[in-house]
Each structure stands twice: as C-alpha cells, then as structure tokens.
C-alpha positions as CSV (number, residue, x, y, z in Angstrom):
1,M,4.7,-69.9,31.0
2,I,5.5,-73.1,29.5
3,S,6.1,-75.0,33.2
4,V,2.6,-74.0,33.5
5,Y,1.1,-75.4,30.6
6,E,3.7,-78.6,31.4
7,D,2.5,-78.5,34.8
8,Y,-1.4,-79.0,33.8
9,L,-0.6,-81.9,31.6
10,S,0.5,-83.9,34.6
11,L,-3.0,-83.3,36.6
12,P,-5.6,-85.7,36.6
13,M,-7.5,-86.1,32.9
14,S,-6.0,-82.6,31.3
15,L,-5.9,-82.2,28.1
16,S,-3.4,-81.1,25.4
17,M,-3.6,-77.7,22.8
18,E,-3.4,-81.2,20.4
19,E,-6.4,-83.0,21.7
20,M,-8.7,-80.1,22.6
21,A,-8.0,-79.2,18.7
22,A,-9.2,-82.7,18.0
23,L,-12.4,-82.6,19.4
24,H,-13.4,-79.3,18.7
25,R,-12.4,-80.0,15.2
26,E,-14.9,-83.7,15.1
27,M,-17.6,-81.1,16.8
28,A,-17.5,-78.7,14.0
29,D,-17.1,-81.3,11.0
30,E,-20.2,-82.9,12.9
31,A,-22.0,-79.9,12.8
32,G,-21.3,-78.8,9.4
33,T,-23.7,-76.4,7.7
34,D,-26.8,-78.2,10.3
35,S,-27.9,-74.7,11.3
36,D,-29.7,-76.0,14.7
37,A,-26.4,-77.5,15.5
38,L,-24.7,-74.3,15.3
39,E,-27.0,-72.4,17.0
40,L,-26.5,-74.9,19.6
41,Y,-22.5,-74.8,19.2
42,G,-23.3,-71.1,19.7
43,E,-24.6,-71.4,22.8
44,V,-22.3,-73.9,24.1
45,V,-19.4,-71.0,23.1
46,E,-21.5,-68.4,25.0
47,A,-22.2,-70.5,27.8
48,A,-18.0,-71.5,27.9
49,T,-17.3,-67.4,27.1
50,K,-19.2,-66.9,30.6
51,Y,-17.9,-69.1,32.6
52,M,-14.2,-69.1,31.5
53,R,-14.8,-65.3,33.0
54,Y,-15.6,-66.6,36.5
55,R,-12.5,-69.4,36.2
56,S,-10.2,-66.7,34.7
57,S,-10.5,-64.3,37.8
58,W,-10.6,-67.1,40.2
59,L,-6.8,-66.8,41.3
60,L,-7.0,-63.2,41.0
61,W,-10.0,-63.1,43.6
62,D,-9.8,-63.1,47.8
63,R,-11.5,-65.1,49.9
64,E,-14.9,-63.1,50.2
65,Q,-14.6,-62.5,46.2
66,K,-14.4,-66.1,46.1
67,A,-17.1,-66.5,47.8
68,D,-19.3,-64.0,46.8
69,N,-18.7,-65.5,43.2
70,D,-18.8,-69.1,43.9
71,A,-22.6,-69.7,43.6
72,A,-22.7,-67.7,39.9
73,R,-19.5,-69.8,39.0
74,T,-21.1,-73.5,39.5
75,S,-24.3,-72.3,37.9
76,C,-22.6,-71.0,34.7
77,H,-20.3,-74.5,34.6
78,N,-23.4,-76.5,35.0
79,M,-25.3,-74.8,32.1
80,L,-22.1,-75.1,30.1
81,I,-22.8,-78.6,30.4
82,I,-26.2,-78.4,29.9
83,K,-25.4,-76.7,26.6
84,I,-22.4,-79.5,25.6
85,N,-25.2,-82.3,26.2
86,Q,-27.0,-80.7,24.3
87,L,-25.2,-80.1,21.3
88,A,-23.8,-83.6,21.5
89,R,-27.3,-84.9,22.1
90,Y,-28.8,-83.0,19.1
91,L,-25.7,-84.4,16.5
92,K,-26.4,-88.3,17.9
93,M,-29.9,-87.7,16.7
94,Q,-28.6,-86.7,13.2
95,G,-26.7,-89.7,13.5
96,E,-23.2,-88.1,14.5
97,A,-21.3,-90.0,16.8
98,A,-20.6,-87.5,18.8
99,A,-17.7,-89.1,20.3
100,W,-15.7,-86.1,21.4
101,R,-18.5,-85.9,24.2
102,D,-17.0,-89.2,25.6
103,V,-13.8,-88.0,25.7
104,L,-14.8,-85.1,27.9
105,G,-16.7,-87.7,30.3
106,Q,-19.5,-87.5,32.6
107,E,-18.9,-86.1,36.4
108,D,-20.7,-89.4,37.5
109,E,-18.1,-91.2,36.4
110,N,-15.1,-89.4,37.4
111,P,-15.1,-85.7,39.4
112,Y,-12.0,-84.9,37.3
113,C,-14.3,-84.8,34.0
114,R,-15.9,-81.5,35.3
115,K,-12.7,-79.6,35.5
116,R,-12.2,-81.3,32.1
117,I,-14.9,-80.1,30.6
118,G,-14.2,-76.5,32.3
119,D,-10.4,-77.2,30.3
120,F,-12.0,-77.4,26.7
121,A,-14.0,-74.4,27.5
122,C,-11.4,-72.3,27.8
123,Y,-9.9,-73.4,25.0
124,L,-13.1,-72.6,22.8
125,V,-13.5,-69.4,23.9
126,W,-9.3,-68.8,23.2
127,V,-10.3,-70.3,19.6
128,N,-13.3,-68.0,19.3
129,S,-10.8,-64.9,20.4
130,L,-8.4,-65.6,17.9
131,L,-11.4,-66.0,15.0
132,A,-12.3,-62.7,16.3
133,R,-8.9,-60.9,15.6
C-alpha cells in the first residue's frame, strides 16, 4: 500500500497528505464561522463526495461500465471545480487570500490541475468520513 502512495507522489501535480492537510486547514481557517462560507464549503464536500463515488469505482468497472459512466463522472468533476471556485471567490470577496485555490491550479494553465483537484476532493471526503466516525 505504501508503494501506491509513493508512486502517486511521483506523478505530475500530485499533492502529499501534508500538503492536502495544509490546504484544507487554510480553507477551513478562512471560512471560519462565516455561515455563507460554511454553506459553500458544505457544497464543495457534497460535490467531492459525488465525484469520489465515480473515481473510486473507475478501476473496478469494465470498459462498458466506464463508457456508461464517463459523462456523469466528468459532469461531477466539473461541478466540483465550480463549487471550489465559488468558495474561493466568496472568500476573496470577504478579504481572504484563498491561496489554496491557486495551489490547486487552473486546468487551462496545466491539464494536470484537474487531476490535482480530484485528488484533493478525495482527501476532503476522507477527512469528512473520519469526522463522521
């Protein structure tokens, strides 16, 4: 299992667990107790959870299942990015830096940023799952 994580770290635009934790901490600190920011954060986690269902099933599916689910997976990923952008934009309007959004990157600048955002989404779902324990 460790080699999977080490292999992942060697991929372009990967994020270590420590980096993801730091980004999440920045996001949470900036949202603070602002009810609108927390609502937007909840929407990010909800979108991440939907996306993660597709992503975590991808290696289990045969070619036909992948073809049947590809458009929905892409749609969930797009919605996730929209929700992340909405949270970052709101936080910036409140005077926060939202530098975590810059670290995730923009897919028009680097196509691997899309994967990086998906990775971070899976981290958010993992954290949320631990909190539900």
